[in-house]
N, C-alpha and C positions, 0 to 999 in steps of 0.2 A: 409351417411344419414344426412339430415338437423339437425343442432343443434339449440340452443336457438337463436342466431342472425339471422339465415336464417328463422326460423319459425316466429320470431317476425317481420321480414321485411314483410313477407306475411300477418301476422295478421294486421299490420298497414294499408296495402293496402285494406284488406277486410273491416276493420272498416270504411275507407273512402267511399268505394263503396257500402257497404251493410247495414250499420246501418239505420234502419227505412224503408228499402225496404220490399215489400210484395212478397212472393214467390207465383207466380200465376200458375206455372207448374213445373214439374220435370220429368226427364226421366233417367232411369238407362239403359245405353247402354250395359254395361258388368257387369253381376251379381257378378262376382268374387270380386268386390271392396266393397261388402257389408259385414257386420259382422266384424269379426276379422281375422287376418292372420292365426290363429290356428284353425278356425272353419268356413271355407268358404263353401257355398252350392250353387249349381245351382238350385234356387227355385224361380219361377215366383211370388209366393205368398210373398216371402221375399221382392222383389222389390216393390210390390203393397203396402205392409205394410209400407215400408220405405217412399214412396212418399205420402201416405195418412196422415202420421204423420206430414208432413211439408208443404204440399201445402195448401195455404190459411192462413198460419201463417206469422207474421211479424218478421223480424230479428231485435232484440233489441240490439245486440252488437256482437263484435268479441273478443274473450278472449283467453288467453293462460296461461298455467303453464308448465314450462320447455319446453319439445318438444311437449306437448299436446296442440292442438288448436281446438277451437270450435266456432260455431256461436250459440248464444242464440236465440231460436225460441219460441214464445209463452210465454216466461217468465219462463217456468218450465222445458224445455227440451234443450238439446244441440245437435247440429249437429256436431259430432266429426269428425275432418279431420286429418287423419294420412297420412303424405306425403310419408312415406316409403323411398325408394332409389331414386325414380324419379317422385314422384307426384307433380303436379302443380295445383294451383287454379288460373284460368285466367279469366279476365273480357273481354268479346267480345260483339260487336254489335250482335243482334239476327240474323241478316241476313248474318253474316260472315261465311265463309266456316268452317265446323267442321273438326278439326284435326283428323287424323286416329287413334290416341291414346286416343281420348276423351272417358271417361268411364261413365260420368254422366253430365247432363245439368240441370241447374236451371234457369228458366225464372223469372226475377225480375222486379218489377215495383216500381219506385220511387214515394213515397207518398209525400203529402204536409208537413208531419212532419218528412221527412227524413233529417238526418244530414250528408248525404253523400257529403263530400266536393269535392271529385273527380268528381262526376257527375255534380255538379255546377248548377246554376239556368238555364243555357242554355244547360245543358247536356241531354243525352238521357233519356226519361221517362221509356223506357223498354230496357233491355239488358240481356245478359246471364252471368252466372257464371258457368264455365266449369271445371270439374275435369279431368285433363289429366295425364295419368300415363303409360309410355312406358313399364315398367317392371312388373307392377301390384303387387308391394309389399305394396302399400298404401291401405287404406280402409276408408270407410265412415260408420257411424252408428248414429242413433238417440238414445240418452240415457237420463234418468232422471238426474236432477242435485241434488247434495247432498253437504252439508257443510263440508269442510275440510280445516283446517288452516285458518279459517276466511273468506273463499270464497266459492261460489257455483261452483262446478266443476262436470263434467260428472262422472258417477259411476265408470268407469274404471280408473279414475285418482285420486281416493280418497287416494291411497297409495303414491302418488307422493309428495315429499317434495317441499316447496316453492323454487323458483329460485332466483338468486341474484338481479333480477330487480324488485321483488315484495316488497310491503310494509311489508309483513309478513316475509320476509327473516330475519333470526336471525344468525348473524355471529358466536356468541359464541356457540349457539346450534349446528351449523354445525361442528365447531371445536371439540366440546365435542363428537359428533357422530363419527367423524374421529378418534379421540383419542382412541375410543373403538374398532376400526377395526384392526384385526390382519392380514391384507392383505397388499399387495403392495399399496402404495398411489395412483398409477395410477388407479388400479382397484377400490379403494374406491371412487375416484372422479367420476367414471362412475356409481356408485350406485345411482339410481334416488330416492331412499327412504332417502338418506342422504342429497343430494342437487341435484336439477333437472336442466336440460338444458345443462349440460356439456357432450360432447361426445369426441370422439377420438382426433379430431383436437385441441379443446381448452384445453383439459387436457394436451396434450403435450406442448402447448404454455404456459400454466400457470406454469407448472413445470419448464420449461426453464426460464421463467421470475423470478421465485422464487429461482432458483438454486438448485432444489431438484431432486434427482435421481428417476426415475419412479418405481424402485424396493424397494425404502425405505419403511420400514414397517410403516404403519400409526400410530399404537399404540406406536411405539418406536421413533417417530419423535417429536422433541421439539415443544411445543405449539406455540412458536413464528414462527417457520417454517410453521406450519399448517396454522396459520393466514395468513402468507405471500402467501401461495399457494392459499387459497380461495380468498383473495383480488386480487391476480393476475388473477385468473379465471374471476372474475367480471370485472376487468379492460380490459382484452383482449377481452372479449365478447362485452363489450361496444364499444371498438375500432372497432371491426368487424361490429357491428350493424350500426355504423356511415357511413360505406361504403357499406351497403347492404348485408353483410355476405360474405361467401366464396363460390365461384363458380369454380369448376374444369372443368365443361363442360356445355353444353346448357340445361342440365336436371334440374338444379336448377335456377329458375327465380322467380321474384315477380309477383304480379297479373297483372302487365303491360308488362310482358315479359322481364324485365331488369335483368341482372346478377349482382352479387356482386363482389367486387374487393379486398377483404381482402387476397386472395391467394398471392398477390404481397407483402404482409407484413409479411408473415409467417416466423418465425425465426427457428423453429425446425421441425414441421410436414412436411413430404414429402421431406425433405432435406438431406436424408441419402447420405453420400459420398461427400457432399458439405462442405465448410469451415464454421465453427462457426463464426457468425458476431462479436462475442466478443473476442475470443482468437485465431481463426484460426484452431483449432483442427477439424478434420473431424467429422461431425455429424454421430452418430451411430444409429443402429436400432436393437431392440430386441422385443420379444413377451411377453406381460403381459396379462394374462387372455384371451389368444387367440387374442389379438389385437396388431397390430404393434405399437411400441412406439419409437419415435425419441428423441434423447437427445445428449448433448455434454458431453463426458467422462471427460473433464477437468472442465467445469463450473458446472457440476452436478455429483459430486463424490458420489459413493456408500458408505454409512456409514459402519463402521466396528462395528459389534455387538459382545459383549462378550458372 
């Protein structure tokens, strides 16, 4: 599932293409992508309500908190985009062939006040934004915006903590929250109410960079080590973002259909059985909270607790 760097790469593309654009038409091709993953309904009325709430509105920005991404429409609502395992938000000419896994289409018109850099002064005046999702684990919804941690966010994201790329991110507060967790540190890093945006890939990479075992209990880990882990998470996600994120297959691409390249720089995740780049020990894999976790048994020793 896309994590912060991948979602931020998509958000930046959406900001360039959609900010200031008018939504002139919308079509839901597959109703399963509406609502939430836990409450999907095949309901034509749901699709009509969805399109009625956004058609005729102007997109004023593309925003993100953690793995949550949304387009601000009409100033008071957010078009929440959850990419799931295989979701893509792609910009296409309106006349381009529609991909067979396209689930929704938004017809956009670039206005005079548009700040869409990608469209450019000579770019298309009208174009499509298409939601493509092969596995249909993603979803779209229109939600009211509410204030949380100093920003307006969709209602379903109110509980999400700020991520390391936000101005509202507070390193000391995150470390305090981790220090209260009596769970393995790997599991604590995946708790989006503590710090958002970190998923399985970047949790493994952060722990490797900081030299901390994934099963180390958060509340029993020295504060300096917790700081190192959080700073490593921010650093590795910044490095990943610089190259477009991590793409293991063609299902993760940005709005222009381009893949990320950070998979070539991974030091722990997905490298079970390969040599550690630091010491040569074979990278091991275990399960933490139902998630596969990759680590070096030598560089990331398990603490001995009394």
